[in-house]
C-alpha positions as CSV (number, residue, x, y, z in Angstrom):
1,X,8.1,26.0,20.3
2,X,6.2,24.9,17.3
3,X,9.1,22.6,16.1
4,X,8.9,20.7,19.7
5,X,5.2,20.5,19.2
6,X,5.6,18.7,15.9
7,X,8.3,16.5,17.2
8,X,6.1,15.3,20.0
9,X,2.6,15.1,17.9
10,X,4.1,13.6,14.6
11,X,5.4,10.4,15.5
12,X,2.1,8.9,17.0
13,X,0.2,10.0,13.8
14,X,2.7,8.7,11.5
15,X,2.5,5.3,13.6
16,X,-1.2,5.4,13.2
17,X,-1.1,6.0,9.5
18,X,1.6,3.2,9.2
19,X,-0.8,0.9,11.0
20,X,-3.8,1.6,8.8
21,X,-1.6,0.7,5.9
22,X,-0.5,-2.7,7.5
23,X,-4.3,-3.4,8.2
24,X,-5.4,-2.6,4.9
25,X,-2.8,-4.9,3.3
26,X,-3.5,-7.7,5.9
27,X,-7.5,-7.4,5.6
28,X,-7.0,-7.8,1.6
29,X,-4.7,-10.5,2.2
30,X,-7.4,-12.3,4.3
31,X,-10.2,-11.5,2.1
32,X,-8.2,-12.6,-1.0
33,X,-7.4,-15.9,0.6
34,X,-11.1,-16.3,1.5
35,X,-12.1,-15.7,-2.1
36,X,-9.5,-17.8,-3.4
37,X,-10.8,-20.7,-1.4
38,X,-14.3,-20.0,-2.5
39,X,-13.2,-20.0,-6.0
40,X,-11.7,-23.5,-5.7
41,X,-14.9,-24.7,-3.9
42,X,-17.4,-23.1,-6.1
43,X,-15.6,-22.9,-9.3
44,X,-16.3,-19.2,-9.4
45,X,-14.2,-16.7,-11.6
46,X,-13.8,-14.1,-8.7
47,X,-10.6,-11.8,-9.5
48,X,-8.6,-12.5,-6.5
49,X,-5.4,-11.1,-8.3
50,X,-7.2,-7.8,-8.7
51,X,-8.5,-7.9,-5.1
52,X,-5.2,-8.4,-3.5
53,X,-3.3,-5.9,-5.8
54,X,-5.7,-3.4,-5.2
55,X,-5.3,-3.8,-1.1
56,X,-1.6,-3.9,-1.7
57,X,-1.7,-0.5,-3.7
58,X,-3.9,1.3,-1.2
59,X,-1.7,-0.1,1.6
60,X,1.2,1.1,-0.2
61,X,-0.3,4.7,-0.4
62,X,-0.8,4.9,3.4
63,X,2.7,3.6,4.1
64,X,3.9,6.4,1.7
65,X,1.9,9.1,3.4
66,X,3.7,8.0,6.6
67,X,7.0,8.3,4.8
68,X,6.3,11.6,3.5
69,X,5.4,13.0,7.0
70,X,8.8,11.5,8.2
71,X,10.4,13.9,6.0
72,X,9.5,16.8,8.4
73,X,11.3,15.1,11.3
74,X,14.5,14.6,9.2
75,X,17.7,16.0,10.9
76,X,20.6,15.4,8.4
77,X,21.2,14.6,4.7
78,X,21.6,10.6,5.5
79,X,18.2,10.2,7.0
80,X,16.7,12.3,4.0
81,X,18.4,10.0,1.6
82,X,17.1,6.8,3.2
83,X,13.8,8.4,3.3
84,X,13.9,9.3,-0.3
85,X,15.1,5.7,-1.2
86,X,12.3,4.0,0.7
87,X,9.6,6.5,-0.9
88,X,11.0,5.9,-4.4
89,X,10.9,2.1,-3.8
90,X,7.3,2.4,-2.6
91,X,6.4,4.4,-5.5
92,X,7.9,2.1,-8.0
93,X,6.1,-0.9,-6.0
94,X,2.7,1.1,-6.4
95,X,3.4,1.8,-10.0
96,X,4.1,-1.9,-10.9
97,X,0.7,-2.9,-8.7
98,X,-1.1,-0.4,-10.6
99,X,0.2,-1.8,-14.2
100,X,-0.5,-5.1,-13.1
101,X,-4.1,-4.4,-11.9
102,X,-4.5,-2.5,-15.2
103,X,-3.3,-5.7,-17.3
104,X,-5.5,-8.1,-15.2
105,X,-8.7,-5.8,-15.9
106,X,-7.8,-5.7,-19.6
107,X,-7.3,-9.7,-19.6
108,X,-10.7,-10.2,-17.9
109,X,-12.4,-7.7,-20.4
110,X,-11.1,-9.6,-23.4
111,X,-12.0,-12.7,-21.9
112,X,-15.5,-11.9,-21.3
113,X,-16.0,-10.7,-25.0
């Protein structure tokens, strides 16, 4: 009974969380492009790279949350290996993005001194 309920309720929740992640990345890319154009026009020094990396990291977190929820629906070892690989790749991407954000922030702090 509970397992059937989970299989009915969970897919729409997973889809909604994935859509939120897609929305976050898309919004961040659009805002990043807007600020990039404004930097060119006004000669500002707004950190477009940091803003874009932040939105990508946040979007990846939502996507990973959806993948973790998908593990509840796994039926065999093959599916679990695929989901585990996806989660591992997304975690690695998230780590690299956070590393890049930290380096960008350090570069801006040393440039401001």
